[in-house]
C-alpha positions, 0 to 999 in steps of 0.5 A: 500500500502506497500513501502519498501526501499532497498539500491543497491549501489548508487540506492534506490530500492523502492518496492511497494506492493498492489494496486495503486488505490485511497486508495493505492495511498494516502497511497504511496503518502507521502512515495514516495514523502518523499523518492524519490521526496525530495532527488536527487538520482537514484531510481528504482521503483519495481512494481512486487507487485502491482496488480492494477494500476489506473489513480491516481497511474499513476499520482503519478508515473509521479509526482515522476519521474518529481520531480527526473528529476528536481533535476537531479536524475533519476527514472525507473520502473521495474518488473510490472505484466502483467495487470500493464504493460498493463496500463503503456503502454496504458498510454504511461508511457514508453515514460516518465519513462524508463520501464524494465522487471527485477531489473537487467535490471533497475540497468544496465540502471543506469550504462549505463547513 
Protein backbone atom coordinates (compact mmCIF):
# COMPACT_ATOMS: atom_id res chain seq x y z
CA UNK A 1 0.00 0.00 0.00
CA UNK A 2 1.41 3.31 -1.09
CA UNK A 3 0.39 6.57 0.67
CA UNK A 4 1.29 9.90 -0.92
CA UNK A 5 0.60 13.34 0.50
CA UNK A 6 -0.34 16.42 -1.49
CA UNK A 7 -0.94 19.81 0.14
CA UNK A 8 -4.03 21.59 -1.24
CA UNK A 9 -4.08 24.88 0.66
CA UNK A 10 -5.28 24.06 4.16
CA UNK A 11 -6.20 20.50 3.14
CA UNK A 12 -3.91 17.48 3.01
CA UNK A 13 -4.82 15.03 0.28
CA UNK A 14 -3.79 11.51 1.25
CA UNK A 15 -3.61 9.40 -1.90
CA UNK A 16 -3.80 5.64 -1.31
CA UNK A 17 -2.75 3.16 -3.95
CA UNK A 18 -3.04 -0.59 -3.67
CA UNK A 19 -5.17 -2.98 -1.67
CA UNK A 20 -6.66 -2.24 1.74
CA UNK A 21 -6.70 -5.89 2.70
CA UNK A 22 -4.79 -7.33 5.69
CA UNK A 23 -1.33 -6.63 4.27
CA UNK A 24 -2.21 -3.29 2.73
CA UNK A 25 -3.95 -2.06 5.85
CA UNK A 26 -0.96 -2.94 8.01
CA UNK A 27 1.29 -1.03 5.61
CA UNK A 28 -1.01 2.01 5.55
CA UNK A 29 -1.87 2.00 9.27
CA UNK A 30 1.28 3.62 10.62
CA UNK A 31 1.50 6.13 7.80
CA UNK A 32 -2.15 7.23 8.05
CA UNK A 33 -2.07 7.40 11.83
CA UNK A 34 1.15 9.42 11.76
CA UNK A 35 -0.31 11.83 9.20
CA UNK A 36 -3.98 12.16 9.99
CA UNK A 37 -4.62 10.76 13.44
CA UNK A 38 -1.70 12.58 15.05
CA UNK A 39 -2.49 16.13 13.99
CA UNK A 40 -5.64 18.23 13.78
CA UNK A 41 -6.41 19.25 10.22
CA UNK A 42 -8.51 18.81 7.13
CA UNK A 43 -7.77 15.54 5.37
CA UNK A 44 -9.04 14.33 2.03
CA UNK A 45 -8.58 10.58 1.66
CA UNK A 46 -8.34 9.83 -2.07
CA UNK A 47 -9.20 6.17 -2.69
CA UNK A 48 -9.01 6.33 -6.50
CA UNK A 49 -6.00 3.98 -6.47
CA UNK A 50 -7.48 1.45 -4.03
CA UNK A 51 -8.54 -1.72 -5.82
CA UNK A 52 -9.74 -3.84 -2.88
CA UNK A 53 -11.25 -2.75 0.44
CA UNK A 54 -11.59 -5.41 3.13
CA UNK A 55 -13.29 -5.01 6.51
CA UNK A 56 -9.94 -4.37 8.20
CA UNK A 57 -9.39 -1.46 5.80
CA UNK A 58 -12.82 -0.07 6.64
CA UNK A 59 -11.90 -0.27 10.33
CA UNK A 60 -8.74 1.75 9.65
CA UNK A 61 -10.72 4.46 7.85
CA UNK A 62 -13.15 4.71 10.77
CA UNK A 63 -10.32 4.88 13.31
CA UNK A 64 -8.54 7.68 11.47
CA UNK A 65 -11.79 9.63 10.95
CA UNK A 66 -12.73 9.35 14.63
CA UNK A 67 -9.26 10.47 15.70
CA UNK A 68 -9.57 13.55 13.50
CA UNK A 69 -13.05 14.36 14.75
CA UNK A 70 -11.83 14.02 18.34
CA UNK A 71 -9.11 16.59 17.63
CA UNK A 72 -11.53 19.00 15.98
CA UNK A 73 -10.33 18.21 12.46
CA UNK A 74 -12.12 16.56 9.57
CA UNK A 75 -11.62 13.68 7.16
CA UNK A 76 -13.57 13.00 3.98
CA UNK A 77 -13.25 10.22 1.41
CA UNK A 78 -13.29 10.75 -2.34
CA UNK A 79 -12.97 9.01 -5.69
CA UNK A 80 -13.47 5.36 -4.75
CA UNK A 81 -13.56 2.88 -7.62
CA UNK A 82 -16.95 1.14 -8.06
CA UNK A 83 -16.14 -2.03 -6.03
CA UNK A 84 -14.61 0.05 -3.24
CA UNK A 85 -17.60 2.44 -3.27
CA UNK A 86 -19.92 -0.57 -3.02
CA UNK A 87 -18.00 -1.90 0.01
CA UNK A 88 -18.11 1.54 1.68
CA UNK A 89 -21.83 1.95 1.10
CA UNK A 90 -22.59 -1.62 2.18
CA UNK A 91 -20.76 -0.96 5.45
CA UNK A 92 -22.60 2.35 5.95
CA UNK A 93 -19.38 4.36 5.99
CA UNK A 94 -21.10 7.25 4.24
CA UNK A 95 -23.12 7.70 7.47
CA UNK A 96 -19.89 8.23 9.44
CA UNK A 97 -17.48 9.75 6.94
CA UNK A 98 -18.53 12.07 4.10
CA UNK A 99 -18.04 10.36 0.73
CA UNK A 100 -17.58 12.32 -2.53
CA UNK A 101 -17.22 11.27 -6.15
CA UNK A 102 -14.38 13.67 -7.00
CA UNK A 103 -11.49 15.52 -5.39
CA UNK A 104 -13.10 18.85 -6.32
CA UNK A 105 -16.36 17.95 -4.56
CA UNK A 106 -14.45 16.84 -1.48
CA UNK A 107 -12.39 20.06 -1.43
CA UNK A 108 -15.55 22.14 -1.76
CA UNK A 109 -17.02 20.37 1.27
CA UNK A 110 -14.34 21.91 3.50
CA UNK A 111 -15.16 25.40 2.24
CA UNK A 112 -18.86 24.80 2.94
CA UNK A 113 -18.22 23.65 6.52
